[in-house]
BAROVO-301946 format. One record per residue: x negated, y, z negated of N, C-alpha, C in turn; residue number from 1. Coordinates in pm, whole numbers, plus 32768, in hexadecimal, padded with zeros to 4 digits. Layout:
N
<n.X: X; n.Y: Y; n.Z: Z; ca.X: X; ca.Y: Y; ca.Z: Z; c.X: X; c.Y: Y; c.Z: Z; n: NUM>
...
END
This chain:
107
<n.X: 7FAE; n.Y: 7F89; n.Z: 8000; ca.X: 8000; ca.Y: 8000; ca.Z: 8000; c.X: 7FAB; c.Y: 807C; c.Z: 8000; n: 1>
<n.X: 7F2A; n.Y: 806A; n.Z: 801A; ca.X: 7ECF; ca.Y: 80DA; ca.Z: 8018; c.X: 7EE9; c.Y: 813D; c.Z: 8087; n: 2>
<n.X: 7F19; n.Y: 810F; n.Z: 80F7; ca.X: 7F2A; ca.Y: 816A; ca.Z: 8167; c.X: 7FB1; c.Y: 81B0; c.Z: 8163; n: 3>
<n.X: 8010; n.Y: 817C; n.Z: 811A; ca.X: 8095; ca.Y: 81B9; ca.Z: 8112; c.X: 809F; c.Y: 820C; c.Z: 8092; n: 4>
<n.X: 80E0; n.Y: 827C; n.Z: 80A1; ca.X: 80F8; ca.Y: 82CF; ca.Z: 802A; c.X: 816D; c.Y: 8297; c.Z: 7FDD; n: 5>
<n.X: 816F; n.Y: 82B5; n.Z: 7F5F; ca.X: 81DA; ca.Y: 827F; ca.Z: 7F09; c.X: 8263; c.Y: 82B4; c.Z: 7F30; n: 6>
<n.X: 8263; n.Y: 832C; n.Z: 7F67; ca.X: 82E5; ca.Y: 8365; ca.Z: 7F87; c.X: 8324; c.Y: 8320; c.Z: 7FFF; n: 7>
<n.X: 82CE; n.Y: 82E7; n.Z: 8054; ca.X: 8303; ca.Y: 82A4; ca.Z: 80CA; c.X: 8347; c.Y: 8224; c.Z: 80A0; n: 8>
<n.X: 83B6; n.Y: 8210; n.Z: 80D9; ca.X: 83FC; ca.Y: 8193; ca.Z: 80BC; c.X: 83F5; c.Y: 8140; c.Z: 813B; n: 9>
<n.X: 83B6; n.Y: 80CE; n.Z: 812D; ca.X: 83AD; ca.Y: 8073; ca.Z: 819F; c.X: 83E2; c.Y: 7FEC; c.Z: 8171; n: 10>
<n.X: 840D; n.Y: 7FA3; n.Z: 81D1; ca.X: 8442; ca.Y: 7F21; ca.Z: 81AE; c.X: 83CE; c.Y: 7EC0; c.Z: 8196; n: 11>
<n.X: 83EC; n.Y: 7E55; n.Z: 8153; ca.X: 8388; ca.Y: 7DEE; ca.Z: 813A; c.X: 8355; c.Y: 7DB6; c.Z: 81BF; n: 12>
<n.X: 83AF; n.Y: 7DA7; n.Z: 821D; ca.X: 838A; ca.Y: 7D74; ca.Z: 82A1; c.X: 8325; c.Y: 7DD2; c.Z: 82E4; n: 13>
<n.X: 833D; n.Y: 7E54; n.Z: 82E0; ca.X: 82E1; ca.Y: 7EB5; ca.Z: 831B; c.X: 825B; c.Y: 7EB0; c.Z: 82D5; n: 14>
<n.X: 825F; n.Y: 7EA6; n.Z: 8252; ca.X: 81E4; ca.Y: 7E9E; ca.Z: 8203; c.X: 8192; c.Y: 7E23; c.Z: 822B; n: 15>
<n.X: 81D1; n.Y: 7DAF; n.Z: 8234; ca.X: 818C; ca.Y: 7D33; ca.Z: 8257; c.X: 815A; c.Y: 7D3A; c.Z: 82E7; n: 16>
<n.X: 81AB; n.Y: 7D70; n.Z: 8340; ca.X: 817F; ca.Y: 7D80; ca.Z: 83CA; c.X: 8106; c.Y: 7DDD; c.Z: 83D3; n: 17>
<n.X: 8107; n.Y: 7E46; n.Z: 8385; ca.X: 8095; ca.Y: 7EA2; ca.Z: 8381; c.X: 8017; c.Y: 7E5B; c.Z: 8352; n: 18>
<n.X: 8025; n.Y: 7E0C; n.Z: 82E7; ca.X: 7FB2; ca.Y: 7DC0; ca.Z: 82B4; c.X: 7F80; c.Y: 7D5C; c.Z: 831D; n: 19>
<n.X: 7FDE; n.Y: 7D19; n.Z: 835D; ca.X: 7FB7; ca.Y: 7CB7; ca.Z: 83C3; c.X: 7F70; c.Y: 7CFA; c.Z: 8438; n: 20>
<n.X: 7FA1; n.Y: 7D70; n.Z: 8460; ca.X: 7F60; ca.Y: 7DB7; ca.Z: 84CE; c.X: 7ED2; c.Y: 7DE3; c.Z: 84A7; n: 21>
<n.X: 7EC3; n.Y: 7E12; n.Z: 842B; ca.X: 7E3D; ca.Y: 7E37; ca.Z: 83FA; c.X: 7DE0; c.Y: 7DBF; c.Z: 83FC; n: 22>
<n.X: 7E12; n.Y: 7D4F; n.Z: 83CC; ca.X: 7DBF; ca.Y: 7CD5; ca.Z: 83CB; c.X: 7D9F; c.Y: 7CA9; c.Z: 8458; n: 23>
<n.X: 7E00; n.Y: 7CB0; n.Z: 84B0; ca.X: 7DE8; ca.Y: 7C8A; ca.Z: 853B; c.X: 7D79; c.Y: 7CE0; c.Z: 8578; n: 24>
<n.X: 7D7F; n.Y: 7D64; n.Z: 855B; ca.X: 7D18; ca.Y: 7DBE; ca.Z: 858E; c.X: 7C8F; c.Y: 7D98; c.Z: 8558; n: 25>
<n.X: 7C8A; n.Y: 7D7C; n.Z: 84D4; ca.X: 7C09; ca.Y: 7D55; ca.Z: 8497; c.X: 7BD6; c.Y: 7CD2; c.Z: 84D3; n: 26>
<n.X: 7C30; n.Y: 7C70; n.Z: 84E2; ca.X: 7C07; ca.Y: 7BEF; ca.Z: 851B; c.X: 7BDA; c.Y: 7BFF; c.Z: 85AB; n: 27>
<n.X: 7C21; n.Y: 7C53; n.Z: 85F5; ca.X: 7BFB; ca.Y: 7C6B; ca.Z: 8680; c.X: 7B72; c.Y: 7CAE; c.Z: 8687; n: 28>
<n.X: 7B5C; n.Y: 7D10; n.Z: 862E; ca.X: 7ADB; ca.Y: 7D54; ca.Z: 862A; c.X: 7A6D; c.Y: 7CF1; c.Z: 8606; n: 29>
<n.X: 7A86; n.Y: 7C9E; n.Z: 85A1; ca.X: 7A22; ca.Y: 7C38; ca.Z: 857B; c.X: 7A07; c.Y: 7BD8; c.Z: 85EE; n: 30>
<n.X: 7A71; n.Y: 7BB2; n.Z: 8631; ca.X: 7A63; ca.Y: 7B55; ca.Z: 86A2; c.X: 7A10; c.Y: 7B94; c.Z: 8710; n: 31>
<n.X: 7A2B; n.Y: 7C13; n.Z: 872E; ca.X: 79DE; ca.Y: 7C58; ca.Z: 8795; c.X: 794B; c.Y: 7C65; c.Z: 876C; n: 32>
<n.X: 7933; n.Y: 7C87; n.Z: 86EE; ca.X: 78A9; ca.Y: 7C93; ca.Z: 86BD; c.X: 7862; c.Y: 7C0B; c.Z: 86C5; n: 33>
<n.X: 78A9; n.Y: 7BA1; n.Z: 869F; ca.X: 786F; ca.Y: 7B1B; ca.Z: 86A4; c.X: 7851; c.Y: 7AF5; c.Z: 8735; n: 34>
<n.X: 78B0; n.Y: 7B14; n.Z: 878E; ca.X: 7899; ca.Y: 7AF6; ca.Z: 881C; c.X: 7820; c.Y: 7B41; c.Z: 8851; n: 35>
<n.X: 7811; n.Y: 7BBF; n.Z: 8828; ca.X: 779C; ca.Y: 7C0D; ca.Z: 8852; c.X: 771B; c.Y: 7BCE; c.Z: 881F; n: 36>
<n.X: 771D; n.Y: 7BA2; n.Z: 879F; ca.X: 76A6; ca.Y: 7B60; ca.Z: 8767; c.X: 7687; c.Y: 7ADF; c.Z: 87B2; n: 37>
<n.X: 76ED; n.Y: 7A90; n.Z: 87CE; ca.X: 76D9; ca.Y: 7A13; ca.Z: 8818; c.X: 76A5; c.Y: 7A2E; c.Z: 88A5; n: 38>
<n.X: 76DE; n.Y: 7A93; n.Z: 88E5; ca.X: 76AF; ca.Y: 7AB6; ca.Z: 896C; c.X: 761D; c.Y: 7AE1; c.Z: 8967; n: 39>
<n.X: 75FA; n.Y: 7B31; n.Z: 8903; ca.X: 7570; ca.Y: 7B5E; ca.Z: 88F5; c.X: 7514; c.Y: 7AE7; c.Z: 88DD; n: 40>
<n.X: 753C; n.Y: 7A8D; n.Z: 8885; ca.X: 74EA; ca.Y: 7A15; ca.Z: 886A; c.X: 74DE; c.Y: 79BF; c.Z: 88E7; n: 41>
<n.X: 754C; n.Y: 79B4; n.Z: 8932; ca.X: 7548; ca.Y: 7965; ca.Z: 89AE; c.X: 74E6; c.Y: 79A3; c.Z: 8A11; n: 42>
<n.X: 74EC; n.Y: 7A27; n.Z: 8A21; ca.X: 748E; ca.Y: 7A6B; ca.Z: 8A7C; c.X: 73FE; c.Y: 7A59; c.Z: 8A4D; n: 43>
<n.X: 73E8; n.Y: 7A64; n.Z: 89CA; ca.X: 7361; ca.Y: 7A50; ca.Z: 8995; c.X: 7332; c.Y: 79C1; c.Z: 89AD; n: 44>
<n.X: 738C; n.Y: 7962; n.Z: 899A; ca.X: 7369; ca.Y: 78D5; ca.Z: 89B1; c.X: 734A; c.Y: 78BD; c.Z: 8A45; n: 45>
<n.X: 739B; n.Y: 78F6; n.Z: 8A9B; ca.X: 7383; ca.Y: 78E6; ca.Z: 8B2B; c.X: 72FC; c.Y: 7924; c.Z: 8B52; n: 46>
<n.X: 72DE; n.Y: 7998; n.Z: 8B1A; ca.X: 725E; ca.Y: 79DA; ca.Z: 8B36; c.X: 71EB; c.Y: 7984; c.Z: 8B02; n: 47>
<n.X: 71FA; n.Y: 794D; n.Z: 8A8B; ca.X: 7191; ca.Y: 78F7; ca.Z: 8A52; c.X: 717E; c.Y: 787B; c.Z: 8AAA; n: 48>
<n.X: 71EB; n.Y: 7842; n.Z: 8AD9; ca.X: 71E0; ca.Y: 77CD; ca.Z: 8B31; c.X: 719A; c.Y: 77F3; c.Z: 8BB4; n: 49>
<n.X: 71BB; n.Y: 7867; n.Z: 8BEA; ca.X: 717D; ca.Y: 7893; ca.Z: 8C67; c.X: 70E7; c.Y: 78A5; c.Z: 8C54; n: 50>
<n.X: 70C0; n.Y: 78E3; n.Z: 8BE5; ca.X: 7032; ca.Y: 78F7; ca.Z: 8BC8; c.X: 6FED; c.Y: 7870; c.Z: 8BB4; n: 51>
<n.X: 7030; n.Y: 7816; n.Z: 8B6F; ca.X: 6FF8; ca.Y: 7791; ca.Z: 8B58; c.X: 6FE4; c.Y: 7747; c.Z: 8BDC; n: 52>
<n.X: 7044; n.Y: 7750; n.Z: 8C35; ca.X: 7037; ca.Y: 770E; ca.Z: 8CB7; c.X: 6FC3; c.Y: 774A; c.Z: 8D05; n: 53>
<n.X: 6FB8; n.Y: 77CE; n.Z: 8D04; ca.X: 6F4A; ca.Y: 780F; ca.Z: 8D4B; c.X: 6EC3; c.Y: 77E6; c.Z: 8D10; n: 54>
<n.X: 6EBB; n.Y: 77E3; n.Z: 8C8C; ca.X: 6E3F; ca.Y: 77BC; ca.Z: 8C4A; c.X: 6E1C; c.Y: 772C; c.Z: 8C6B; n: 55>
<n.X: 6E7F; n.Y: 76D5; n.Z: 8C6A; ca.X: 6E68; ca.Y: 7649; ca.Z: 8C8A; c.X: 6E3B; c.Y: 7639; c.Z: 8D1B; n: 56>
<n.X: 6E7A; n.Y: 7683; n.Z: 8D75; ca.X: 6E52; ca.Y: 767D; ca.Z: 8E02; c.X: 6DC3; c.Y: 76AC; c.Z: 8E14; n: 57>
<n.X: 6D9D; n.Y: 7718; n.Z: 8DD0; ca.X: 6D13; ca.Y: 7748; ca.Z: 8DD9; c.X: 6CB2; c.Y: 76DF; c.Z: 8DA3; n: 58>
<n.X: 6CD9; n.Y: 76A1; n.Z: 8D35; ca.X: 6C84; ca.Y: 763A; ca.Z: 8CF8; c.X: 6C71; c.Y: 75C7; c.Z: 8D59; n: 59>
<n.X: 6CDF; n.Y: 759A; n.Z: 8D96; ca.X: 6CD4; ca.Y: 752B; ca.Z: 8DF4; c.X: 6C8C; c.Y: 7553; c.Z: 8E74; n: 60>
<n.X: 6C93; n.Y: 75D2; n.Z: 8E99; ca.X: 6C43; ca.Y: 7601; ca.Z: 8F0A; c.X: 6BAF; c.Y: 75EF; c.Z: 8EEA; n: 61>
<n.X: 6B89; n.Y: 7613; n.Z: 8E6F; ca.X: 6AFF; ca.Y: 7600; ca.Z: 8E44; c.X: 6AD8; c.Y: 756D; c.Z: 8E40; n: 62>
<n.X: 6B33; n.Y: 751A; n.Z: 8E11; ca.X: 6B19; ca.Y: 7489; ca.Z: 8E0D; c.X: 6B0A; c.Y: 7454; c.Z: 8E9B; n: 63>
<n.X: 6B60; n.Y: 7480; n.Z: 8EF4; ca.X: 6B58; ca.Y: 7452; ca.Z: 8F7F; c.X: 6AD7; c.Y: 7481; c.Z: 8FC2; n: 64>
<n.X: 6AAB; n.Y: 74FA; n.Z: 8FA3; ca.X: 6A2B; ca.Y: 752A; ca.Z: 8FD7; c.X: 69BA; c.Y: 74D2; c.Z: 8FA3; n: 65>
<n.X: 69BF; n.Y: 74B1; n.Z: 8F23; ca.X: 6959; ca.Y: 745B; ca.Z: 8EE8; c.X: 6959; c.Y: 73D2; c.Z: 8F2B; n: 66>
<n.X: 69CF; n.Y: 739B; n.Z: 8F40; ca.X: 69D9; ca.Y: 7318; ca.Z: 8F83; c.X: 69A0; c.Y: 731E; c.Z: 9011; n: 67>
<n.X: 69C0; n.Y: 7389; n.Z: 9056; ca.X: 698C; ca.Y: 7398; ca.Z: 90DE; c.X: 68F3; c.Y: 73A1; c.Z: 90DD; n: 68>
<n.X: 68BD; n.Y: 73EB; n.Z: 907D; ca.X: 682B; ca.Y: 73F6; ca.Z: 9072; c.X: 67EE; c.Y: 736F; c.Z: 9052; n: 69>
<n.X: 682C; n.Y: 7323; n.Z: 8FF8; ca.X: 67F9; ca.Y: 729D; ca.Z: 8FD7; c.X: 6802; c.Y: 7240; c.Z: 9050; n: 70>
<n.X: 686D; n.Y: 724C; n.Z: 909C; ca.X: 687E; ca.Y: 71FA; ca.Z: 9113; c.X: 6812; c.Y: 721B; c.Z: 917A; n: 71>
<n.X: 67F9; n.Y: 729C; n.Z: 918E; ca.X: 6790; ca.Y: 72C6; ca.Z: 91EC; c.X: 6708; c.Y: 7293; c.Z: 91BD; n: 72>
<n.X: 66F1; n.Y: 729C; n.Z: 913B; ca.X: 6671; ca.Y: 7270; ca.Z: 9103; c.X: 6661; c.Y: 71D9; c.Z: 9114; n: 73>
<n.X: 66CC; n.Y: 718E; n.Z: 90FF; ca.X: 66C4; ca.Y: 70FD; ca.Z: 910A; c.X: 66AC; c.Y: 70CF; c.Z: 9199; n: 74>
<n.X: 66D3; n.Y: 7121; n.Z: 91F9; ca.X: 66BB; ca.Y: 70FE; ca.Z: 9285; c.X: 6625; c.Y: 70F4; c.Z: 92A0; n: 75>
<n.X: 65D5; n.Y: 7140; n.Z: 9256; ca.X: 6545; ca.Y: 7140; ca.Z: 926A; c.X: 64FF; c.Y: 70D1; c.Z: 921D; n: 76>
<n.X: 6542; n.Y: 7092; n.Z: 91C1; ca.X: 6506; ca.Y: 7026; ca.Z: 9173; c.X: 6500; c.Y: 6FA5; c.Z: 91C3; n: 77>
<n.X: 649E; n.Y: 6F56; n.Z: 91A6; ca.X: 6491; ca.Y: 6ED5; ca.Z: 91E6; c.X: 64EF; c.Y: 6E72; c.Z: 919F; n: 78>
<n.X: 652B; n.Y: 6E1B; n.Z: 91ED; ca.X: 6586; ca.Y: 6DB9; ca.Z: 91B1; c.X: 6536; c.Y: 6D44; c.Z: 917A; n: 79>
<n.X: 6575; n.Y: 6CF5; n.Z: 9127; ca.X: 6533; ca.Y: 6C81; ca.Z: 90EA; c.X: 6504; c.Y: 6C1E; c.Z: 9155; n: 80>
<n.X: 6558; n.Y: 6C03; n.Z: 91B6; ca.X: 6533; ca.Y: 6BA4; ca.Z: 9220; c.X: 64BE; c.Y: 6BDA; c.Z: 9273; n: 81>
<n.X: 64BE; n.Y: 6C5E; n.Z: 928D; ca.X: 644D; ca.Y: 6C99; ca.Z: 92D6; c.X: 63CD; c.Y: 6C90; c.Z: 9284; n: 82>
<n.X: 63D9; n.Y: 6CA8; n.Z: 9201; ca.X: 6363; ca.Y: 6C9F; ca.Z: 91AA; c.X: 632D; c.Y: 6C11; c.Z: 91A6; n: 83>
<n.X: 6385; n.Y: 6BAF; n.Z: 919A; ca.X: 6359; ca.Y: 6B22; ca.Z: 9198; c.X: 6317; c.Y: 6AFC; c.Z: 921C; n: 84>
<n.X: 634E; n.Y: 6B2A; n.Z: 928B; ca.X: 6312; ca.Y: 6B0E; ca.Z: 930E; c.X: 6287; c.Y: 6B4A; c.Z: 9317; n: 85>
<n.X: 6277; n.Y: 6BC6; n.Z: 92E2; ca.X: 61F3; ca.Y: 6C06; ca.Z: 92E3; c.X: 6190; c.Y: 6BBA; c.Z: 928A; n: 86>
<n.X: 61BD; n.Y: 6B8E; n.Z: 9216; ca.X: 6165; ca.Y: 6B43; ca.Z: 91BC; c.X: 6138; c.Y: 6AC1; c.Z: 91FE; n: 87>
<n.X: 6195; n.Y: 6A7E; n.Z: 923D; ca.X: 6172; ca.Y: 6A02; ca.Z: 9284; c.X: 610F; c.Y: 6A1F; c.Z: 92F5; n: 88>
<n.X: 6128; n.Y: 6A89; n.Z: 9341; ca.X: 60CF; ca.Y: 6AAC; ca.Z: 93B0; c.X: 6045; c.Y: 6AD1; c.Z: 937D; n: 89>
<n.X: 603F; n.Y: 6B23; n.Z: 9313; ca.X: 5FBE; ca.Y: 6B4B; ca.Z: 92DB; c.X: 5F76; c.Y: 6AD1; c.Z: 92A2; n: 90>
<n.X: 5FC0; n.Y: 6A7A; n.Z: 925F; ca.X: 5F82; ca.Y: 6A00; ca.Z: 9229; c.X: 5F4B; c.Y: 69A9; c.Z: 9298; n: 91>
<n.X: 5F96; n.Y: 699D; n.Z: 9304; ca.X: 5F69; ca.Y: 694D; ca.Z: 9376; c.X: 5EEB; c.Y: 6988; c.Z: 93B3; n: 92>
<n.X: 5EEC; n.Y: 6A0A; n.Z: 93CA; ca.X: 5E78; ca.Y: 6A4D; ca.Z: 9404; c.X: 5E01; c.Y: 6A44; c.Z: 93A4; n: 93>
<n.X: 5E19; n.Y: 6A5B; n.Z: 9324; ca.X: 5DAD; ca.Y: 6A54; ca.Z: 92C0; c.X: 5D74; c.Y: 69C6; c.Z: 92BC; n: 94>
<n.X: 5DCC; n.Y: 6963; n.Z: 92BE; ca.X: 5D9D; ca.Y: 68D9; ca.Z: 92C0; c.X: 5D49; c.Y: 68BC; c.Z: 933A; n: 95>
<n.X: 5D73; n.Y: 68F0; n.Z: 93AC; ca.X: 5D27; ca.Y: 68DB; ca.Z: 9427; c.X: 5C9F; c.Y: 691F; c.Z: 941E; n: 96>
<n.X: 5C9C; n.Y: 6997; n.Z: 93E9; ca.X: 5C1D; ca.Y: 69E1; ca.Z: 93DC; c.X: 5BC0; c.Y: 6999; c.Z: 937B; n: 97>
<n.X: 5BF6; n.Y: 696D; n.Z: 9308; ca.X: 5BA5; ca.Y: 6925; ca.Z: 92A6; c.X: 5B70; c.Y: 68A3; c.Z: 92E4; n: 98>
<n.X: 5BC4; n.Y: 6860; n.Z: 932E; ca.X: 5B99; ca.Y: 67E4; ca.Z: 9371; c.X: 5B2A; c.Y: 6800; c.Z: 93D6; n: 99>
<n.X: 5B3D; n.Y: 686D; n.Z: 9422; ca.X: 5AD7; ca.Y: 6890; ca.Z: 9486; c.X: 5A55; c.Y: 68B6; c.Z: 9443; n: 100>
<n.X: 5A5D; n.Y: 6902; n.Z: 93D7; ca.X: 59E4; ca.Y: 692B; ca.Z: 938F; c.X: 599F; c.Y: 68B1; c.Z: 9353; n: 101>
<n.X: 59EB; n.Y: 6855; n.Z: 931F; ca.X: 59B1; ca.Y: 67DA; ca.Z: 92E5; c.X: 596C; c.Y: 6789; c.Z: 9354; n: 102>
<n.X: 59AC; n.Y: 6786; n.Z: 93C7; ca.X: 5971; ca.Y: 6739; ca.Z: 9436; c.X: 58EC; c.Y: 6776; c.Z: 9461; n: 103>
<n.X: 58ED; n.Y: 67FC; n.Z: 946E; ca.X: 5872; ca.Y: 683E; ca.Z: 949B; c.X: 5807; c.Y: 683C; c.Z: 942C; n: 104>
<n.X: 5832; n.Y: 683B; n.Z: 93AE; ca.X: 57D1; ca.Y: 6836; ca.Z: 9341; c.X: 578A; c.Y: 67AF; c.Z: 933F; n: 105>
<n.X: 57CC; n.Y: 6745; n.Z: 9367; ca.X: 5791; ca.Y: 66C1; ca.Z: 9367; c.X: 5737; c.Y: 66AF; c.Z: 93E2; n: 106>
<n.X: 574D; n.Y: 66F2; n.Z: 944A; ca.X: 5701; ca.Y: 66DE; ca.Z: 94C6; c.X: 56A0; c.Y: 674A; c.Z: 94DC; n: 107>
END
């Protein structure tokens, strides 16, 4: 009854309707404020996700560059089968040279 003066005579129905309208306004205002907060949080979350995706993409770009560099570097490395073939060839040639030297040392 704070908003009505004592001299005013209003019906109980008008009084209750007035209270209900005041409450409706307050609830509507709270609802709008809550919606604004939720919208703001949603925008902040979306922005955070966007930044996270960009950061992750940059990170994977760096990883992909590293992989490409390792792949290029590995192209220059000798393979195990090539190394074994070289060892066998060197051993064969070395054996032949040692045999030839032994032959000439005896004669």
